[in-house]
Steps between C-alpha positions, in 0.01 A plus 500: 500500500865432524682228689783634715650181633701245293366203690135591440577574138665157457198333665268686258703379206501146639124507553448646152699206353316240698157641421585538128608136487195378683280698259653319200508160673129519582405586151679192373340286764159650414543369139595154636193496729275582200657215296438259789131590524521746792378824346414661835842413647642650183294815572621501857863487385433790260341709776789438735745575219329841467526559875874423472529751224328755726761423769791521259375833366450641847859407597634646178313827551633541856850468362413817308757477221776375735746383233736232617630177374367214696535127471155384590486160665152378585430159639239330294371172377588455134355273249167375373334207675148375546262774639490345849884520522512846348258604778747360757762732340265792531421418865875472574572833343213684667589348841866614459389852439251490796725329750841634409541756227242768556517518879874553480473755217219681687688514832813635329300765323333595824832516677635730225189722494406402141124546511438439128696177510307399819176551319592301188648217706193481719267501198692206356511314830129524557422373148748218509318354802187481291682347206641218708152415630340511157780277360449252785133476418564464135757228559251294701264521203765409249605198702136393499506548116244782537513868409469755779157656541451877490311757298792734445831615649533865584832688545552847632708697249668704773619238754426161344236394757345185351162339562262263332130536421448868588726803557452679835333843499830643599848330486582412867870558428514830305139629495445494121136481390339176385446621147874533450580138556613299200273199429634171374 
């Protein structure tokens, strides 16, 4: 794996920065949800934080030691609010990645023939769609002063595919086996 094109490399660095920030933001919001009496929403934030770590690591690996200074600017909601508002921040971030960031990054990588970058951008794009939906459901519960209901959250350690209650027999995005999923 080695990125040949400067634009794709910059998009990988940008995506790495954004995913890294989301990882840390969601961990903080998980603690806040726990303190507000929403332990399952806290668990959801931790699971999605893990998925964001998977994405950041995938982007970093595709760069394959590409050493370059880069000022990473990532749009993000900052701060700690009530859980329902933190979930709005999560929804906004995930929707940005789904509607704007990853489609552009993927198409640029495709145009430049960067197959490894295409794969990692697609993995993230597919998972971010799920994250937005999960955060929407959690927000509805938080607004009603209830915790979200699920048995567990499962995250694919290869692509970040995220589901509640039961992992699929095989990841629909990357094909990894059910027993490899991380359980939260």
